C-alpha atoms as one frame of an Amber mdcrd trajectory, in Angstrom:
protein
  89.281  21.734  26.291  90.312  23.435  23.044  90.683  27.159  22.355  90.092
  30.068  24.705  87.795  29.402  27.632  84.233  30.492  26.861  81.937  31.149
  29.815  78.314  32.199  30.029  77.581  33.668  33.454  74.283  34.020  35.272
  74.642  36.923  35.975  77.780  38.449  34.465  77.410  42.241  34.508  73.727
  43.138  34.609  73.459  42.950  38.425  76.590  44.913  39.271  74.570  47.878
  40.517  73.242  45.587  43.274  76.362  43.547  43.971  79.658  44.089  42.132
  80.910  40.581  42.964  80.361  39.130  39.444  81.879  42.161  37.711  84.953
  42.109  39.934  85.410  38.408  39.246  84.854  38.465  35.495  87.028  41.529
  34.954  89.888  39.395  36.269  88.983  36.498  33.988  88.817  38.891  31.021
  92.430  39.859  31.741  93.364  36.212  31.271  91.678  36.105  27.868  88.470
  34.419  28.992  85.359  35.198  26.939  82.521  35.864  29.420  78.954  36.310
  28.123  75.746  37.259  29.922  73.300  34.368  30.348  70.031  34.935  28.505
  67.499  32.533  27.092  68.751  33.343  23.588  72.442  32.976  24.498  71.880
  29.371  25.528  71.293  28.575  21.848  74.513  30.225  20.670  77.043  27.898
  22.333  78.566  25.649  22.920  80.235  27.209  25.929  82.762  25.497  28.152
  81.149  26.670  31.411  77.793  27.993  32.568  78.591  29.753  35.842  75.520
  30.194  38.057  75.372  32.467  41.122  71.838  33.014  42.487  69.655  30.593
  40.515  66.269  31.539  41.963  66.753  35.279  42.417  65.004  36.451  39.238
  62.576  33.565  38.877  60.188  33.965  41.801  57.632  36.769  42.031  55.247
  36.493  45.016  52.558  38.319  43.027  52.827  36.075  39.960  52.751  32.415
  40.982  52.039  31.022  37.515  54.716  33.126  35.848  57.150  31.979  38.538
  56.379  28.350  37.746  56.844  28.944  34.025  60.190  30.693  34.596  61.476
  27.909  36.837  60.476  25.247  34.318  61.924  27.238  31.417  65.277  27.731
  33.114  65.552  24.064  34.010  64.842  23.100  30.397  67.552  25.486  29.196
  70.050  24.107  31.712  69.300  20.575  30.556  69.756  21.645  26.926  73.091
  23.340  27.639  74.301  20.309  29.548  73.263  18.067  26.633  75.336  20.254
  24.303  78.422  19.740  26.461  78.442  22.882  28.619  79.658  22.260  32.164
  77.356  23.675  34.852  79.043  25.234  37.895  77.256  26.823  40.851  78.943
  29.280  43.203  77.156  28.901  46.529  76.417  32.378  47.860  73.406  31.181
  49.859  72.079  27.700  50.509  68.522  29.008  50.160  67.045  32.298  48.904
  66.359  34.862  51.621  62.675  35.067  50.686  60.615  31.921  51.283  58.254
  32.379  48.335  56.586  29.198  47.047  58.430  26.674  49.260  57.047  23.669
  47.369  58.220  25.110  44.044  61.619  25.946  45.530  62.068  22.432  46.895
  61.149  20.981  43.503  63.594  23.314  41.748  66.508  22.225  43.936  65.715
  18.545  43.359  65.976  19.163  39.614  68.862  21.646  39.721  71.482  19.888
  41.845  71.731  16.752  39.623  72.441  18.980  36.606  75.659  20.339  38.114
  79.129  19.181  37.120  80.879  21.029  39.947  80.456  23.786  42.495  82.449
  26.578  44.077  82.193  27.268  47.789  83.383  30.534  49.283  84.595  28.721
  52.405  85.281  25.234  53.707  82.499  25.634  56.269  79.881  26.336  53.621
  81.110  23.423  51.505  80.428  21.111  54.443  77.031  22.667  55.116  76.130
  22.481  51.425  76.937  18.772  51.277  74.765  18.201  54.333  71.937  20.218
  52.782  72.336  18.703  49.309  73.998  15.275  49.754  74.439  14.849  45.985
  77.081  17.593  46.061  79.425  15.255  47.934  79.937  13.300  44.694  80.958
  16.379  42.698  84.380  18.011  42.409  84.517  21.344  44.196  86.724  24.416
  44.433  87.135  26.466  47.615  87.640  30.085  46.541  87.020  32.943  49.000
  84.765  35.936  48.516  86.758  38.946  47.365  86.914  42.303  49.104  85.247
  45.504  47.915  88.171  47.911  48.063  88.206  50.108  44.959  84.665  48.965
  44.114  83.062  51.988  45.796  84.083  55.614  46.444  86.190  56.095  49.571
  87.611  59.578  49.818  86.262  61.180  53.005  87.590  60.817  56.533  85.720
  60.009  59.743  85.247  63.615  60.825  83.739  64.587  57.459  81.544  61.488
  57.420  80.176  62.203  60.896  79.573  65.815  59.950  77.518  64.655  56.942
  75.358  62.627  59.341  75.081  65.417  61.912  76.948  63.397  64.532  79.478
  65.091  66.845  83.037  63.999  66.136  83.429  62.793  69.733  80.383  60.505
  69.504  81.170  56.936  68.497  79.041  55.166  65.889  77.646  51.635  65.833
  76.439  50.929  62.295  74.041  48.527  60.658  73.897  48.955  56.880  72.020
  46.880  54.342  68.638  45.847  53.038  66.445  45.293  56.102  64.869  41.824
  56.085  63.299  39.881  58.969  66.237  37.480  59.411  68.607  40.402  59.970
  66.919  41.219  63.308  67.266  44.988  63.074  64.370  45.801  65.469  65.926
  43.471  68.054  69.313  45.164  67.570  67.755  48.557  68.244  66.016  47.319
  71.385  69.195  45.731  72.746  71.193  48.891  72.068  68.600  51.027  73.834
  68.971  48.821  76.925  72.601  49.899  77.254  73.499  52.822  79.525  75.877
  54.290  76.936  75.499  57.896  75.880  78.715  58.462  73.920  77.583  56.023
  71.197  74.966  56.409  68.503  73.359  53.541  66.598  72.942  54.318  62.904
  70.623  52.059  60.896  70.929  52.610  57.152  69.062  50.623  54.539  65.750
  50.051  52.830  63.200  47.874  54.648  61.832  45.020  52.564  58.236  46.059
  53.362  56.176  48.732  55.068  55.609  46.318  57.944  59.352  45.943  58.383
  59.820  49.728  58.316  57.140  50.154  60.968  58.807  47.576  63.213  62.138
  49.386  62.945  60.583  52.769  63.713  58.655  51.387  66.679  61.811  49.804
  68.082  63.673  53.118  67.828  60.770  54.999  69.451  62.370  58.353  68.582
  65.360  57.630  70.835  67.926  60.363  70.058  70.696  57.753  70.296  69.243
  55.934  67.257  69.502  57.482  63.792  67.441  55.897  61.016  68.064  56.193
  57.274  65.349  53.907  55.921  65.976  54.269  52.217  68.152  52.746  49.526
  71.805  53.576  50.174  73.434  54.178  46.814  77.105  53.525  46.116  78.194
  57.128  46.668  76.679  57.192  50.173  78.264  53.970  51.410  81.477  55.735
  52.352  79.615  58.249  54.518  78.195  55.553  56.756  81.181  53.208  56.859
  83.743  55.954  57.398  81.657  57.341  60.260  81.490  53.925  61.942  83.602
  52.777  64.869  81.963  49.358  64.737  79.724  47.572  62.221  77.254  44.983
  63.496  75.519  42.147  61.634  72.734  40.923  63.951  71.683  38.145  61.561
  69.997  34.914  62.599  71.220  33.230  59.404  74.136  33.915  57.100  76.200
  31.703  54.843  78.996  33.812  53.420  80.836  36.959  54.310  79.992  39.553
  51.643  78.446  42.017  54.109  81.320  41.504  56.524  83.932  41.989  53.801
  82.238  45.186  52.674  82.672  46.640  56.166  86.262  45.382  56.404  86.968
  46.935  53.001  86.295  50.285  54.684  88.547  49.187  57.579  85.699  48.898
  60.060  85.915  46.310  62.849  82.870  44.051  62.820  80.616  42.205  65.259
  79.150  39.135  63.556  77.349  35.913  64.492  79.401  32.750  64.779  77.620
  31.302  61.750  78.510  30.129  58.261  81.853  31.355  56.989  82.264  34.101
  59.588  84.262  32.046  62.073  86.683  31.255  59.249  86.797  34.951  58.406
  87.831  35.730  61.982  90.708  33.243  61.671  91.788  34.742  58.344  91.579
  38.421  59.298  92.240  38.243  63.034  90.446  38.811  66.315  91.360  42.495
  66.347  89.036  43.006  63.359  86.331  40.367  63.800  84.399  39.770  67.028
  81.825  36.963  67.067  78.811  36.218  69.241  76.459  33.277  69.620  73.001
  34.131  68.242  70.837  35.757  69.331  72.636  39.062  69.900  71.961  40.493
  73.354  72.852  43.662  75.251  75.845  42.024  76.953  77.295  41.040  73.562
  76.885  44.617  72.405  78.437  46.059  75.553  81.540  43.878  75.189  81.839
  44.688  71.497  81.591  48.450  72.002  84.435  48.250  74.525  86.455  45.952
  72.241  86.025  48.245  69.234  87.597  51.277  70.881  90.219  49.629  73.131
  91.747  47.070  70.758  94.870  48.114  68.900  94.707  47.403  65.175  96.523
  48.681  62.063  94.988  51.362  59.883  93.953  48.824  57.246  92.327  45.436
  57.638  94.590  42.636  56.303  92.632  41.510  53.249  95.415  40.055  51.084
  93.733  36.595  50.855  90.699  38.336  49.352  92.485  40.153  46.506  90.607
  39.767  43.242  93.776  39.087  41.269  94.344  35.993  43.426  90.682  34.963
  43.223  90.702  35.409  39.444  93.650  33.017  39.059  92.034  30.487  41.392
  88.747  30.646  39.488  90.474  30.290  36.124  92.338  27.196  37.331  89.071
  25.777  38.669  87.216  26.339  35.395  90.024  24.859  33.306  90.028  21.726
  35.440  86.247  21.385  35.128  86.249  22.011  31.378  89.073  19.585  30.599
């Protein structure tokens, strides 16, 4: 490798309003003098670049209402990746998910992965567990060099300047009432209706379940509302939660729950921990590793599917376990992750 490291990232900054992960990462690389560009069809012709860093390769390609356009986009991207590889750019995939959350066009997706994986020079896994699962899912990855670099935290990425009493007041919740929180886009695999039903089975009246997030469809919204059945112990905020409102929900929470049936990495969990909320998560993907890294006073796991007994134990654990004021997130500092990523890219580019 000669000269300053030049990276084209897919995405770099254009998706930061949805997930600040790329921006937090590349701001660290910029501090080390790395030139990071946004991946576009036109930018692929401007190289050569040392690295093409790919995050969510199918996210912007598949539209359930436009099957032919989806096929054209998939084919076009694969042609561009082949061209960039031919010009000497190294292709690196950070594995956020092993498969997209939405199962649009399964035959097209399967074909894409068969073409995509052989184009890679290396990959980054956010945990050792996911690296092992990825190699099982895509055996060709076992022949590639890899870097294990954790997901960073979200402290300082979002506003956080109100206390628990003020947050509960904003939600109309008495300060003495404890809050169990689910926050995020509501998709079928997240099992939010089942969470509501299990909570309503519990004979607890000093807790309130708050569900905050936009359902993926009207059908999903209806299922959530039917599960709540106007129970006063369940508060629904079924809309998009913008960055300024995140602190209201997280700072009101005594416990955050992720009732997912599938999850690879720990972004949602780290968001809650960044607001110093203890979390109840499935023993899936990287979350068992996260419990080891952060400690059992902050991370409680359950075996899917979440049931009322799991919830009951977690509610008791959340309020009786002694823990410091801040979750210990030193391994997830972006300055550390930036140095690790830079070392990884230099090794791949050399």
